[in-house]
DRENPA-3360 file (N, C-alpha, C; in nm, 2 decimals, always signed):
BEGIN
1 = MKIPKNAN = -1.83/-5.90/+2.14/-1.95/-5.84/+2.03/-2.04/-5.95/+2.02 ~ -2.18/-5.93/+2.03/-2.30/-6.03/+2.00/-2.33/-5.97/+1.82 ~ -2.32/-6.12/+1.81/-2.37/-6.10/+1.66/-2.51/-6.14/+1.64 ~ -2.60/-6.07/+1.56/-2.73/-6.09/+1.55/-2.77/-6.25/+1.47 ~ -2.87/-6.32/+1.48/-2.85/-6.44/+1.40/-2.91/-6.42/+1.24 ~ -2.94/-6.32/+1.23/-3.00/-6.28/+1.08/-2.90/-6.19/+1.00 ~ -2.78/-6.14/+1.05/-2.67/-6.07/+1.03/-2.63/-6.12/+0.88 ~ -2.63/-5.99/+0.81/-2.58/-6.00/+0.66/-2.43/-5.97/+0.67;
9 = KYNLMKTF = -2.34/-6.00/+0.59/-2.23/-5.96/+0.56/-2.20/-5.82/+0.55 ~ -2.27/-5.71/+0.49/-2.28/-5.57/+0.49/-2.28/-5.49/+0.62 ~ -2.39/-5.56/+0.72/-2.42/-5.54/+0.83/-2.30/-5.58/+0.91 ~ -2.27/-5.71/+0.91/-2.17/-5.75/+1.02/-2.01/-5.65/+1.00 ~ -2.00/-5.61/+0.86/-1.87/-5.55/+0.83/-1.88/-5.41/+0.89 ~ -2.01/-5.36/+0.85/-2.05/-5.20/+0.93/-2.03/-5.20/+1.10 ~ -2.09/-5.28/+1.13/-2.12/-5.33/+1.29/-1.95/-5.34/+1.35 ~ -1.88/-5.43/+1.27/-1.76/-5.44/+1.33/-1.63/-5.33/+1.30;
17 = KQYNNKPQ = -1.67/-5.23/+1.19/-1.61/-5.14/+1.16/-1.62/-5.03/+1.28 ~ -1.77/-5.03/+1.32/-1.84/-4.93/+1.43/-1.77/-4.97/+1.53 ~ -1.76/-5.08/+1.60/-1.74/-5.11/+1.71/-1.59/-5.08/+1.76 ~ -1.53/-5.10/+1.65/-1.36/-5.04/+1.64/-1.37/-4.90/+1.65 ~ -1.43/-4.81/+1.58/-1.43/-4.67/+1.62/-1.50/-4.62/+1.73 ~ -1.49/-4.50/+1.75/-1.53/-4.44/+1.87/-1.61/-4.33/+1.81 ~ -1.76/-4.31/+1.89/-1.82/-4.20/+1.88/-1.76/-4.09/+1.90 ~ -1.79/-3.95/+1.83/-1.73/-3.83/+1.83/-1.84/-3.76/+1.86;
25 = IEQYVVCE = -1.82/-3.63/+1.95/-1.92/-3.53/+2.00/-1.94/-3.47/+1.90 ~ -2.11/-3.45/+1.90/-2.16/-3.39/+1.79/-2.24/-3.50/+1.69 ~ -2.21/-3.63/+1.70/-2.28/-3.70/+1.63/-2.40/-3.76/+1.71 ~ -2.48/-3.82/+1.63/-2.60/-3.87/+1.67/-2.60/-4.04/+1.70 ~ -2.65/-4.08/+1.80/-2.63/-4.20/+1.86/-2.77/-4.29/+1.91 ~ -2.76/-4.40/+1.91/-2.88/-4.48/+1.95/-2.80/-4.57/+2.05 ~ -2.87/-4.55/+2.18/-2.80/-4.63/+2.30/-2.94/-4.71/+2.35 ~ -2.89/-4.82/+2.46/-2.94/-4.91/+2.50/-2.91/-4.93/+2.63;
33 = EESTYEID = -2.98/-4.90/+2.77/-2.94/-4.91/+2.88/-2.88/-5.08/+2.93 ~ -2.79/-5.07/+2.99/-2.77/-5.21/+3.05/-2.82/-5.24/+3.19 ~ -2.84/-5.35/+3.22/-2.93/-5.36/+3.34/-2.85/-5.33/+3.45 ~ -2.71/-5.36/+3.42/-2.61/-5.35/+3.54/-2.62/-5.17/+3.58 ~ -2.64/-5.08/+3.49/-2.59/-4.93/+3.52/-2.69/-4.87/+3.63 ~ -2.83/-4.92/+3.58/-2.92/-4.87/+3.65/-3.03/-4.99/+3.68 ~ -3.02/-5.04/+3.78/-3.12/-5.14/+3.81/-3.23/-5.13/+3.81 ~ -3.30/-5.04/+3.89/-3.42/-5.00/+3.91/-3.50/-4.87/+3.76;
41 = APKEMIMF = -3.42/-4.90/+3.65/-3.47/-4.80/+3.55/-3.60/-4.84/+3.54 ~ -3.70/-4.73/+3.53/-3.82/-4.79/+3.48/-3.82/-4.83/+3.33 ~ -3.90/-4.92/+3.28/-3.92/-4.96/+3.16/-3.95/-4.85/+3.06 ~ -4.02/-4.77/+3.10/-4.09/-4.67/+2.99/-3.98/-4.58/+2.97 ~ -3.87/-4.57/+3.04/-3.73/-4.47/+3.01/-3.65/-4.59/+2.91 ~ -3.64/-4.68/+2.98/-3.55/-4.79/+2.85/-3.60/-4.76/+2.73 ~ -3.73/-4.79/+2.72/-3.80/-4.78/+2.58/-3.78/-4.66/+2.49 ~ -3.81/-4.55/+2.58/-3.80/-4.42/+2.54/-3.61/-4.41/+2.48;
49 = VKNNIGKL = -3.51/-4.48/+2.53/-3.39/-4.42/+2.50/-3.35/-4.51/+2.39 ~ -3.41/-4.66/+2.40/-3.39/-4.73/+2.26/-3.45/-4.70/+2.15 ~ -3.58/-4.61/+2.17/-3.66/-4.62/+2.01/-3.59/-4.45/+1.99 ~ -3.50/-4.37/+2.04/-3.54/-4.21/+2.01/-3.37/-4.19/+2.01 ~ -3.30/-4.10/+1.93/-3.19/-4.06/+1.86/-3.14/-3.95/+2.01 ~ -3.05/-3.98/+2.02/-2.94/-3.88/+2.12/-2.85/-3.82/+2.03 ~ -2.80/-3.72/+2.09/-2.69/-3.67/+2.04/-2.55/-3.66/+2.17 ~ -2.45/-3.66/+2.13/-2.30/-3.70/+2.20/-2.27/-3.54/+2.21;
57 = VEIYQLDW = -2.26/-3.51/+2.32/-2.24/-3.37/+2.35/-2.13/-3.37/+2.44 ~ -2.06/-3.47/+2.49/-1.93/-3.46/+2.57/-1.91/-3.59/+2.59 ~ -1.75/-3.59/+2.59/-1.70/-3.74/+2.62/-1.56/-3.70/+2.74 ~ -1.58/-3.78/+2.86/-1.49/-3.74/+2.95/-1.38/-3.81/+2.92 ~ -1.26/-3.77/+2.92/-1.13/-3.82/+2.88/-1.11/-3.94/+3.02 ~ -1.12/-3.88/+3.13/-1.09/-3.95/+3.25/-1.10/-4.06/+3.23 ~ -1.07/-4.18/+3.36/-1.08/-4.32/+3.34/-1.25/-4.32/+3.38 ~ -1.33/-4.29/+3.34/-1.48/-4.29/+3.40/-1.56/-4.42/+3.36;
65 = EYPYIVQF = -1.61/-4.48/+3.40/-1.69/-4.60/+3.36/-1.81/-4.57/+3.26 ~ -1.86/-4.42/+3.27/-1.96/-4.39/+3.17/-1.95/-4.27/+3.13 ~ -1.81/-4.25/+3.03/-1.76/-4.14/+2.97/-1.87/-4.04/+2.86 ~ -1.93/-4.15/+2.80/-2.02/-4.06/+2.70/-2.11/-3.99/+2.76 ~ -2.17/-3.85/+2.71/-2.28/-3.78/+2.78/-2.39/-3.76/+2.65 ~ -2.48/-3.83/+2.67/-2.58/-3.82/+2.53/-2.71/-3.73/+2.61 ~ -2.73/-3.64/+2.50/-2.84/-3.55/+2.51/-2.99/-3.60/+2.44 ~ -3.08/-3.60/+2.51/-3.23/-3.63/+2.41/-3.31/-3.52/+2.41;
73 = ENIPKSQK = -3.41/-3.51/+2.31/-3.50/-3.42/+2.30/-3.64/-3.50/+2.32 ~ -3.72/-3.39/+2.30/-3.87/-3.44/+2.31/-3.89/-3.55/+2.45 ~ -3.84/-3.53/+2.56/-3.84/-3.61/+2.66/-4.01/-3.61/+2.73 ~ -4.07/-3.71/+2.75/-4.22/-3.69/+2.81/-4.17/-3.65/+2.96 ~ -4.30/-3.58/+2.98/-4.28/-3.53/+3.11/-4.25/-3.64/+3.24 ~ -4.32/-3.73/+3.20/-4.33/-3.88/+3.32/-4.19/-3.93/+3.32 ~ -4.08/-3.86/+3.22/-3.94/-3.96/+3.21/-3.84/-3.86/+3.24 ~ -3.88/-3.72/+3.28/-3.79/-3.59/+3.30/-3.69/-3.66/+3.39;
81 = RNFQIIGN = -3.74/-3.68/+3.50/-3.66/-3.72/+3.63/-3.57/-3.79/+3.63 ~ -3.57/-3.88/+3.49/-3.46/-4.01/+3.49/-3.34/-3.96/+3.39 ~ -3.38/-3.80/+3.34/-3.27/-3.74/+3.27/-3.17/-3.64/+3.37 ~ -3.05/-3.60/+3.33/-2.97/-3.51/+3.44/-2.94/-3.40/+3.36 ~ -2.92/-3.30/+3.43/-2.81/-3.16/+3.36/-2.64/-3.24/+3.44 ~ -2.56/-3.25/+3.29/-2.44/-3.29/+3.30/-2.37/-3.20/+3.25 ~ -2.29/-3.08/+3.33/-2.19/-3.01/+3.30/-2.31/-2.90/+3.26 ~ -2.28/-2.84/+3.11/-2.37/-2.75/+3.05/-2.50/-2.80/+2.99;
89 = FENCRAYN = -2.52/-2.91/+3.01/-2.60/-2.97/+2.88/-2.73/-3.06/+3.00 ~ -2.87/-3.02/+2.98/-2.97/-3.05/+3.04/-3.03/-3.20/+2.93 ~ -3.14/-3.27/+3.02/-3.20/-3.41/+2.94/-3.09/-3.47/+2.91 ~ -2.99/-3.53/+2.97/-2.88/-3.60/+2.96/-2.87/-3.73/+3.04 ~ -2.79/-3.81/+2.94/-2.76/-3.97/+3.04/-2.64/-4.00/+3.00 ~ -2.55/-4.07/+3.08/-2.41/-4.11/+3.05/-2.43/-4.23/+3.03 ~ -2.34/-4.28/+2.93/-2.31/-4.40/+2.88/-2.16/-4.48/+2.86 ~ -2.17/-4.59/+2.87/-2.04/-4.68/+2.83/-2.01/-4.69/+2.71;
97 = RSEIKHFS = -1.92/-4.73/+2.61/-1.91/-4.76/+2.49/-2.02/-4.86/+2.43 ~ -2.03/-4.99/+2.50/-2.10/-5.09/+2.48/-2.26/-5.06/+2.46 ~ -2.28/-4.95/+2.56/-2.43/-4.91/+2.56/-2.47/-4.82/+2.40 ~ -2.38/-4.78/+2.34/-2.37/-4.72/+2.22/-2.39/-4.81/+2.12 ~ -2.53/-4.83/+2.08/-2.54/-4.92/+1.95/-2.50/-4.91/+1.82 ~ -2.52/-4.78/+1.80/-2.50/-4.73/+1.69/-2.49/-4.57/+1.69 ~ -2.38/-4.51/+1.58/-2.36/-4.35/+1.59/-2.33/-4.33/+1.45 ~ -2.35/-4.20/+1.41/-2.33/-4.13/+1.29/-2.37/-3.99/+1.27;
105 = KNKEDCLI = -2.28/-3.91/+1.17/-2.29/-3.80/+1.16/-2.46/-3.75/+1.09 ~ -2.51/-3.86/+1.05/-2.59/-3.83/+1.00/-2.75/-3.90/+1.11 ~ -2.85/-3.84/+1.09/-2.94/-3.89/+1.19/-3.05/-3.97/+1.14 ~ -3.04/-3.96/+0.97/-3.13/-4.05/+0.94/-3.05/-4.19/+0.92 ~ -2.92/-4.19/+0.94/-2.88/-4.35/+0.97/-2.92/-4.40/+1.07 ~ -2.94/-4.34/+1.20/-2.99/-4.39/+1.30/-3.12/-4.42/+1.34 ~ -3.21/-4.33/+1.24/-3.36/-4.37/+1.22/-3.36/-4.51/+1.13 ~ -3.26/-4.51/+1.07/-3.28/-4.66/+0.98/-3.23/-4.79/+1.08;
113 = FIEGEKYN = -3.14/-4.76/+1.19/-3.09/-4.87/+1.26/-3.20/-4.90/+1.36 ~ -3.27/-4.79/+1.40/-3.39/-4.78/+1.51/-3.47/-4.89/+1.44 ~ -3.53/-4.85/+1.31/-3.62/-4.93/+1.24/-3.59/-5.06/+1.22 ~ -3.46/-5.10/+1.19/-3.42/-5.23/+1.18/-3.43/-5.30/+1.31 ~ -3.40/-5.23/+1.38/-3.38/-5.32/+1.53/-3.53/-5.33/+1.57 ~ -3.60/-5.27/+1.53/-3.79/-5.33/+1.56/-3.80/-5.41/+1.48 ~ -3.76/-5.45/+1.36/-3.81/-5.56/+1.26/-3.71/-5.65/+1.25 ~ -3.61/-5.65/+1.34/-3.48/-5.75/+1.35/-3.43/-5.77/+1.22;
121 = L = -3.39/-5.67/+1.11/-3.33/-5.68/+1.00/-3.19/-5.65/+1.02;
% end
């Protein structure tokens, strides 16, 4: 687990607890594309995913490398081709656990996390 330079005890404990927990279906998530997942991922799509909240809609229990299916809303038309229909859900991408940086039942918690990341808080 990568620890930020300016992390305080509260944030470290929350991050540690969350890292050891697993996100659940219907929770909101903040993801970050790993370069090994899709080497040619467009920079605009990477930034969209990093700065927007997705919703976990499916978890494949099989031994998949990317079992977490996350659905996004308000995708720019120029980026639609980078998202897929997976199962019964449109506008999705598949992630592994390390790519899910934050998750919560509350969308507001994810918004706070994104803002904190922008300003290195």
